C-alpha positions as CSV (number, residue, x, y, z in Angstrom):
1,M,0.0,0.0,0.0
2,L,1.4,3.4,-0.9
3,F,0.0,6.4,0.9
4,E,-2.2,8.2,-1.5
5,G,-5.4,10.2,-1.6
6,R,-7.6,12.6,-3.5
7,S,-5.5,15.4,-2.1
8,L,-2.0,15.8,-0.6
9,A,-3.6,16.5,2.8
10,E,-5.7,13.3,2.7
11,A,-2.7,11.2,1.8
12,V,-0.6,12.7,4.6
13,R,-3.6,12.3,7.1
14,D,-3.6,8.5,6.1
15,L,0.1,8.3,6.7
16,A,-0.2,10.1,10.0
17,D,-3.0,7.8,11.2
18,H,-0.9,4.8,10.2
19,L,2.2,6.0,12.0
20,N,0.3,7.1,15.1
21,A,-1.2,3.7,15.4
22,L,2.2,2.1,15.0
23,L,3.7,4.5,17.6
24,A,0.9,3.6,20.1
25,R,1.7,-0.1,19.7
26,S,5.4,0.4,20.1
27,V,7.0,3.3,22.0
28,T,4.7,6.3,22.6
29,R,1.2,7.5,22.6
30,T,2.4,11.0,21.6
31,R,0.8,11.8,18.3
32,L,2.4,13.0,15.1
33,V,0.7,16.1,13.7
34,A,0.4,16.8,10.0
35,F,0.4,20.4,8.8
36,A,0.7,22.1,5.4
37,A,2.9,24.8,4.0
38,E,2.0,26.8,1.0
39,T,4.8,27.4,-1.5
40,G,4.7,29.1,-4.9
41,A,2.1,31.3,-6.5
42,S,-0.7,28.7,-6.3
43,R,-1.2,29.3,-2.5
44,R,-2.2,25.7,-2.3
45,P,-0.4,23.3,0.0
46,S,2.5,21.7,-1.8
47,R,4.5,20.5,1.2
48,L,3.2,18.7,4.2
49,Y,5.0,17.9,7.4
50,L,4.7,15.3,10.1
51,T,6.2,15.9,13.6
52,F,5.3,15.7,17.2
53,R,4.2,19.2,18.2
54,Q,3.6,21.1,21.4
55,G,2.4,24.7,21.5
56,G,2.8,24.9,17.7
57,N,6.4,23.9,17.8
58,P,8.2,20.7,16.9
59,T,9.1,18.6,19.9
60,A,10.3,15.2,21.0
61,A,8.2,12.4,22.6
62,R,9.7,11.4,26.0
63,L,10.9,7.8,26.3
64,Q,12.1,5.9,29.3
65,T,15.2,3.9,28.4
66,H,17.7,1.7,30.3
67,F,19.9,4.8,30.1
68,G,17.4,7.2,31.6
69,P,14.9,9.5,29.9
70,M,15.5,10.3,26.3
71,G,13.5,12.1,23.6
72,L,12.4,10.8,20.2
73,F,12.0,13.4,17.5
74,L,10.4,12.3,14.2
75,G,10.0,14.6,11.2
76,Q,9.0,14.0,7.6
77,E,8.5,16.5,4.8
78,C,6.3,15.1,2.0
79,S,5.2,16.2,-1.4
80,S,3.2,14.3,-3.9
81,I,3.2,13.0,-7.4
82,V,-0.2,13.6,-9.0
83,A,-1.5,10.9,-11.2
84,E,-3.7,11.5,-14.3
85,D,-6.8,10.7,-12.2
86,G,-5.9,13.4,-9.7
87,T,-4.7,11.0,-7.0
88,H,-1.8,12.3,-4.9
89,R,0.9,9.7,-4.1
90,L,3.2,10.7,-1.3
91,Q,6.9,11.0,-1.6
92,V,9.2,11.8,1.4
93,I,11.6,14.5,0.4
94,R,13.2,14.9,3.8
95,Y,13.2,13.1,7.1
96,A,14.9,13.6,10.4
97,Y,14.7,11.0,13.2
98,Q,16.6,12.0,16.4
99,L,17.3,10.6,19.8
100,T,18.0,13.4,22.3
101,G,19.3,13.4,25.8
102,Q,17.1,14.1,28.8
103,D,17.2,17.9,28.1
104,L,15.6,17.2,24.7
105,D,17.8,20.0,23.2
106,R,20.8,18.1,21.9
107,A,20.6,15.2,19.4
108,L,22.6,12.2,20.4
109,L,21.9,10.5,17.1
110,R,20.4,11.9,14.0
111,W,19.3,9.8,11.0
112,E,18.6,12.2,8.1
113,Y,17.7,12.2,4.5
114,V,17.5,15.1,2.1
115,R,16.2,14.4,-1.4
116,D,17.5,17.6,-3.0
117,P,19.9,19.6,-0.9
118,N,19.6,23.4,-1.4
119,D,23.3,23.8,-1.9
120,R,24.1,22.8,-5.5
121,D,27.6,22.0,-4.4
122,A,26.5,19.6,-1.6
123,R,28.3,16.4,-2.2
124,W,27.6,14.8,1.1
125,C,25.6,11.6,1.5
126,R,21.9,12.4,1.4
127,H,21.2,9.5,3.7
128,H,23.3,9.8,6.8
129,L,23.9,9.4,10.5
130,Q,25.3,12.1,12.7
131,G,25.8,12.7,16.4
132,P,28.3,14.2,19.0
133,V,30.3,11.0,19.0
134,P,34.1,11.3,18.9
135,L,35.8,9.1,16.3
136,R,39.5,8.3,16.0
137,F,40.9,7.8,12.5
138,G,44.4,6.4,12.6
139,D,46.9,8.9,14.1
140,G,45.0,11.9,12.8
141,G,43.2,12.7,16.0
142,E,39.5,12.8,16.8
143,V,36.7,14.0,14.7
144,L,33.0,14.3,15.8
145,L,30.5,12.2,13.9
146,N,28.6,15.6,13.6
147,D,31.3,16.8,11.3
148,L,30.7,13.8,8.9
149,H,27.8,12.5,7.0
150,L,28.1,8.7,7.7
151,P,26.2,7.0,4.9
152,T,23.3,4.8,5.9
153,G,20.9,4.2,3.0
154,W,17.2,4.7,3.6
155,V,16.3,4.4,7.3
156,R,12.8,3.1,8.0
157,L,11.0,4.7,10.9
158,E,10.1,1.1,12.0
159,E,13.8,0.3,12.5
160,V,14.3,3.4,14.7
161,L,11.4,2.2,16.8
162,R,12.9,-1.3,16.9
163,F,16.2,0.2,18.0
164,C,14.5,2.1,20.8
165,I,12.8,-1.1,22.1
166,V,15.6,-3.7,21.6
167,D,18.8,-1.6,22.2
168,L,17.6,1.2,24.4
169,G,15.2,-0.8,26.5
170,V,12.0,1.2,25.9
171,R,9.1,-0.9,27.2
172,P,6.8,-1.6,24.3
173,L,3.2,-0.5,24.6
174,S,1.8,-3.7,23.1
175,P,2.9,-7.4,23.3
176,R,2.5,-7.4,19.5
177,W,4.9,-4.6,18.9
178,H,7.2,-6.8,16.7
179,E,4.3,-7.9,14.5
180,A,3.2,-4.3,14.2
181,L,6.6,-3.2,12.9
182,V,6.8,-6.1,10.5
183,E,3.3,-5.4,9.1
184,S,4.1,-1.7,8.7
185,V,7.2,-2.4,6.7
186,G,5.2,-4.6,4.4
187,L,2.7,-1.8,3.6
188,Y,5.1,0.3,1.5
189,P,8.3,-0.2,-0.4
190,V,11.5,1.8,0.1
191,P,11.1,4.7,-2.4
192,D,13.1,5.0,-5.6
193,L,15.7,7.6,-4.8
């Protein structure tokens, strides 16, 4: 199943409903919110965003892990391809999945994707992992992972949720969390990039 609808807003609403149900069965009951942004002269929504929001601002959902409280930030920017029949099929043009420390301000790990970087000279990996992790390369000293764009390939949200449960020890909200993640992965293919 691809996420599509008669309008971009309807397609994103379906995606948000699916992801909120998945989140409620895995790590948080905090709901993702979909909202539109108008771009161009048409004044019609051409970009839609999904994030956790509080007071109109993006925020992270609080998770309790083996390492103490952490925050999970999820963000997707979507546009659509409009078929001849007017159906809008979603395409993710940017995502950011972050795990933050207890203060929710500093990302410890960031999985990011940018379909079309604004900077025409951007040569960095569009799918990458970053974080304030010191790395040592030979005798050259340390460099922070934040200064690099470690290639990852497409990162499914379901795998980030699995990481939170299996590796960080977040208590799943349903005994069928694993099945929910597997079913969700089967609903849509990794996009052509």
